[in-house]
C-alpha positions in Angstrom: 107.5 -134.8 -45.4 104.7 -132.3 -44.6 106.7 -129.5 -46.2 107.2 -131.6 -49.3 103.5 -132.1 -49.6 102.9 -128.3 -49.5 105.5 -127.9 -52.2 103.8 -130.5 -54.4 100.4 -128.9 -53.9 101.8 -125.4 -54.7 103.4 -126.7 -57.9 100.2 -128.4 -59.0 98.1 -125.2 -58.4 100.7 -123.0 -60.1 100.9 -125.3 -63.1 97.1 -125.2 -63.4 97.0 -121.4 -63.0 99.4 -120.9 -65.8 97.9 -123.6 -68.1 97.2 -122.2 -71.6 95.7 -123.3 -74.9 97.5 -125.9 -76.9 100.2 -125.0 -79.5 97.9 -126.4 -82.2 95.1 -124.0 -81.3 97.5 -121.0 -81.1 99.1 -121.9 -84.5 95.6 -122.0 -86.0 94.8 -118.6 -84.7 98.1 -117.1 -85.9 97.4 -118.6 -89.3 94.0 -116.9 -89.4 95.7 -113.6 -88.3 98.4 -113.8 -91.0 96.1 -114.9 -93.8 93.6 -112.1 -93.2 96.0 -109.1 -92.7 95.7 -109.2 -88.9 97.9 -106.1 -88.5 95.2 -104.2 -90.5 92.2 -105.4 -88.4 90.1 -102.8 -86.7 91.0 -104.5 -83.4 94.2 -106.4 -83.9 96.0 -109.1 -81.8 99.3 -108.7 -80.0 100.9 -112.0 -80.9 103.4 -111.5 -78.1 100.6 -111.4 -75.4 98.7 -114.3 -73.9 96.0 -115.7 -76.3 93.5 -115.1 -73.5 93.8 -111.4 -74.1 93.1 -111.5 -77.8 90.0 -109.8 -79.0 87.0 -111.7 -80.1 87.8 -115.1 -78.5 85.9 -117.1 -76.0 88.0 -119.6 -74.1 86.7 -122.3 -71.8 89.0 -124.8 -70.1 91.9 -123.8 -72.3 89.9 -124.4 -75.4 88.9 -121.9 -78.1 85.1 -122.3 -78.2 84.0 -119.1 -80.0 85.5 -116.6 -82.5 83.6 -113.4 -83.2 85.5 -111.1 -85.5 82.6 -109.5 -87.4 83.1 -105.9 -88.6 86.8 -106.2 -88.0 88.3 -105.6 -91.5 89.5 -109.1 -92.2 90.9 -109.4 -95.8 92.2 -112.5 -97.4 91.5 -116.2 -97.6 90.5 -118.4 -94.7 93.4 -120.8 -93.9 93.2 -124.6 -93.8 94.4 -124.5 -90.2 91.0 -123.1 -89.2 90.0 -126.8 -89.1 92.4 -127.4 -86.2 90.1 -125.5 -83.8 88.1 -128.7 -83.2 86.5 -127.4 -80.0 85.0 -124.4 -81.7 81.2 -124.0 -81.2 80.7 -120.6 -82.9 82.5 -119.0 -85.7 81.4 -115.5 -86.7 83.4 -113.7 -89.3 80.6 -111.7 -90.9 80.8 -108.2 -92.4 84.4 -108.5 -93.5 86.2 -108.8 -96.9 87.1 -112.4 -96.9 87.8 -113.9 -100.3 88.7 -117.3 -101.7 86.9 -120.5 -100.9 85.5 -121.9 -97.7 88.2 -124.4 -96.7 87.2 -128.0 -96.7 88.8 -128.4 -93.3 85.7 -126.7 -91.9 84.3 -130.2 -91.8 86.6 -131.0 -88.8 84.7 -128.5 -86.6 82.2 -131.1 -85.4 81.3 -129.2 -82.3 80.2 -126.2 -84.3 76.7 -124.9 -83.7 76.9 -121.6 -85.7 78.8 -120.9 -88.9 78.5 -117.3 -89.8 80.5 -116.1 -92.8 77.9 -113.7 -94.3 78.6 -110.4 -96.0 82.0 -111.3 -97.4 83.4 -112.1 -100.9 83.7 -115.8 -100.6 83.6 -117.8 -103.9 83.4 -121.4 -105.0 81.1 -124.1 -103.8 79.8 -124.8 -100.3 81.9 -127.7 -99.1 79.9 -131.0 -99.0 81.8 -131.8 -95.8 79.6 -129.3 -94.0 77.2 -132.2 -93.7 79.5 -133.6 -91.0 78.7 -130.8 -88.7 75.9 -132.7 -86.9 75.5 -130.1 -84.1 75.1 -127.2 -86.4 72.1 -125.0 -85.8 72.9 -121.8 -87.8 74.5 -121.6 -91.3 74.7 -118.0 -92.5 76.5 -117.6 -95.7 74.4 -115.0 -97.4 75.8 -112.1 -99.4 78.9 -113.8 -100.8 79.7 -115.0 -104.3 79.2 -118.7 -103.8 78.3 -120.9 -106.7 77.1 -124.5 -107.5 74.3 -126.5 -105.9 73.4 -126.6 -102.2 75.2 -129.8 -101.0 72.8 -132.7 -100.5 74.7 -133.4 -97.3 73.1 -130.4 -95.6 69.8 -132.2 -95.7 71.1 -134.5 -93.0 71.7 -131.7 -90.4 68.7 -132.4 -88.2 69.5 -129.8 -85.7 69.6 -126.9 -88.2 67.4 -124.0 -87.4 68.5 -121.4 -89.9 69.9 -121.9 -93.4 70.5 -118.5 -94.9 72.2 -118.5 -98.3 70.6 -115.5 -100.0 72.4 -113.2 -102.4 74.9 -115.6 -103.9 75.1 -117.3 -107.3 73.8 -120.7 -106.2 72.2 -122.9 -108.9 70.3 -126.2 -108.9 67.0 -127.0 -107.2 65.7 -127.3 -103.6 66.1 -131.0 -102.6 62.9 -132.8 -101.7 64.9 -134.2 -98.8 64.7 -130.9 -97.2 61.8 -132.3 -95.2 64.4 -133.9 -93.0 65.3 -130.5 -91.5 62.5 -130.8 -89.0 63.8 -128.0 -86.7 64.3 -125.5 -89.5 62.8 -122.1 -88.7 64.3 -119.9 -91.4 65.2 -120.7 -95.0 66.7 -117.9 -97.0 67.5 -118.6 -100.7 66.6 -115.2 -102.2 68.6 -113.6 -105.0 70.3 -116.7 -106.4 70.1 -118.6 -109.7 68.1 -121.5 -108.5 65.4 -123.2 -110.6 62.8 -126.0 -110.6 59.6 -126.3 -108.7 59.2 -125.3 -105.1 59.0 -128.8 -103.4 55.8 -129.7 -101.6 58.1 -131.3 -99.0 58.7 -127.8 -97.5 55.2 -128.1 -96.1 56.5 -130.8 -93.7 58.7 -128.2 -91.9 56.2 -127.4 -89.2 58.6 -125.1 -87.3 59.2 -122.9 -90.4 58.7 -119.2 -89.7 60.4 -117.6 -92.7 60.6 -118.8 -96.2 62.4 -116.5 -98.6 62.7 -117.6 -102.2 62.4 -114.4 -104.2 64.5 -113.5 -107.2 65.3 -116.9 -108.6 63.9 -118.9 -111.5 61.6 -121.2 -109.6 58.6 -122.4 -111.7 55.3 -124.2 -111.3 52.8 -123.5 -108.6 53.2 -122.5 -104.9 52.1 -125.7 -103.1 48.7 -125.4 -101.6 50.0 -127.6 -98.7 51.8 -124.5 -97.4 48.5 -123.6 -95.6 49.6 -126.2 -93.0 52.6 -124.1 -92.0 51.0 -122.5 -89.0 54.2 -120.9 -87.7 55.0 -119.2 -91.0 55.0 -115.4 -90.8 57.1 -114.5 -93.8 56.7 -115.9 -97.3 58.6 -114.3 -100.1 58.4 -115.7 -103.6 58.3 -112.7 -105.9 60.5 -112.4 -109.1 60.3 -116.0 -110.1 58.7 -117.9 -113.0 55.8 -119.2 -111.0 52.4 -119.7 -112.6 49.9 -116.9 -112.1 47.4 -119.4 -110.7 49.4 -119.9 -107.5 48.2 -116.5 -106.2 44.9 -118.1 -105.3 46.6 -119.7 -102.3 46.6 -116.3 -100.7 43.0 -116.6 -99.7 43.7 -119.6 -97.5 47.0 -118.6 -95.9 47.4 -119.1 -92.1 46.3 -116.2 -90.0 49.7 -115.7 -88.6 51.2 -115.0 -92.0 52.0 -111.3 -91.7 54.4 -110.7 -94.5 53.6 -112.4 -97.8 55.2 -111.1 -101.0 53.7 -112.7 -104.1 54.1 -112.1 -107.8 51.5 -112.3 -110.4 52.1 -111.8 -114.1 52.1 -108.0 -113.8 52.6 -107.0 -110.2 53.9 -107.8 -106.7 51.4 -108.1 -103.9 52.0 -107.4 -100.2 49.5 -109.1 -98.0 49.6 -107.9 -94.5 48.1 -109.5 -91.4 44.5 -108.3 -90.8 
């Protein structure tokens, strides 16, 4: 009986030691590999080897929690199966040559805290389902070819710290509901095709450190209420259709504002911290 107990314990320990990620997770990774020319990656995967040995993955308790494949020559479209990696907390595929649209299945990744797909060739609209990622803190989609409006659903992501969407073809306006992003520290919308007035509600984002709105078609005045943004150190609004009068706000800017780029009718001003 005692020997039988030892055998059972040995079997349990052995089974635990050789436990691996689920078939669903592995299939999702293989789909990513196949869809993005995995055999041409800078650092490829050996599909015959254990998933635990594959480059760019962080695995905890047999779950894929992080993928970091930036600068790895991924080419192609992101597969729908990416949404099957439901334990994923960080996805970084920046600095590659990804094309096509962001799959709507991205909304399944409800544990995600960082979505980083910057410096690619992604097209289409930002999926509205991104608003289901309630744990998200970092959305970095800059330098792609994305179009359409910023989904209103993003305004419900109360944990968001960085929303970086510069250098796309985004249109529409900045939602007044942006005030709900109370933890936002960086907002990057430079070099898009956005319009309308810069909403005064931005002045309610008291954690805001960087506000980058240059090279759009924003109009009206720069809200005087921005003087209440005491953590703001970078304000960039050049190359818009703002009224010349807004430049007068520069005399009352917070002392911490070290990098302000303003545009008058004829020139761009750089105001450095004194």
